[in-house]
N, C-alpha and C positions, 0 to 999 in steps of 0.2 A: 322585565329589562328592558332597557330603553334601545331604541336603535342604533345609537353608537356603541353599546357595550355589545351588541351582536356582531357588528362590524369587527369589533376588536378580537372577539372570541372564534370569528370565522378565519379572520387573517392570521392568528397565532396558530391556529388548528392547520392551515395550509402551510405555513411556514414549519410546523412540527412535521407534518407529512412529508415535506420535501427534504428535509434533514435527515428522516429516517430513510427515505428512497436513497439519498445520497450515501447514507452508511451502509446500507444493504449492499449498494452497487460496489462499493469500495470491498466490503467484506468478500464478496464473491470473487472480484478480481484478486485478492490474497490468497484465497483457497486455491484458486486455479494456480497459483505458483507453486503448490506443494508438491507438485511432481518434481520440481527441481531441488527439493531440500537435501537428498541425498548427496547433491554435489556442491552444495552452499555451505557446508561446514555447519559448525556450532552457532556461528552468529547469525546465520540464516534461520536456524531453527528457533532459536531465542526472539528474534524479531517476529516471526511467523506466530509463534505459541503466544508470545507476549501481548500482541496486538488483539489476537482474538479473545484471549483471556480478558484483557482489559475492556472489550467491547461488550462482551457477555456479562461480566460481572455488574452487580447494581452499585459498587461504589465507584464512584466519579469524581472527577472535579467540579463538573457541572451535572446538574439534575439530569436525570434519564430522558424527559420529554425535550431536552436540548442535546442533539447528538453531535454537535460542532466538534467537541472534545475527542469522542470517539472516530470522528471523521478525520479530525488530525492525526490521532495515532495511527489509524489505517490507512493512510496517505503516506506517512512518514515510513512505516513498514513497507508500504509497495514500492516506494522511492529506493529504499535501502537493498530490498530483494532484488529489483530490476537491476540496479547498479552491479551487485554480486554478479547476476547471471550474465551481464554484459563483460564483466572481468572474467569470468570464468569461461567464457566463449571464446573471447580475444587469446587467452592463455593455451585453449585448446587448439586453436588454428595455428599457433606459432609452430615453426619447423623447428625439430629437436636441434638443439646445439646453436640456434642463433640468440644473440642478446635480447633482452626486453624490449628495448626501444626499437628495433627493427622488426615491425610486425608483418611487412609484406616483403618479397623478394623483387628486389629491381632489377629489370630486364633490359639490355641495350635496344636501343630504338633503332630500326633499320632502315 
């Protein structure tokens, strides 16, 4: 093998390793949101399990050494689950009987 070919192989290996690490980090973050699944409803469960199944299964849009599509699916699921969690947290903080657009009670300034 020529020197240029070794450089291409090494750079390709480093990029593959970097995308693998990124996919693993995103998968760990998605798994950590699993404790919220009971309160996020069916949409949260579908996003969670769908993202993990897509990441684990060998049938992908891109070949498995390139984890960019897996990272995209995991990142999308993480964004969706985070938004659901924030919406649920905001809904839980509302006072009973207040309209949805009034999240905080306004107090007069003295």
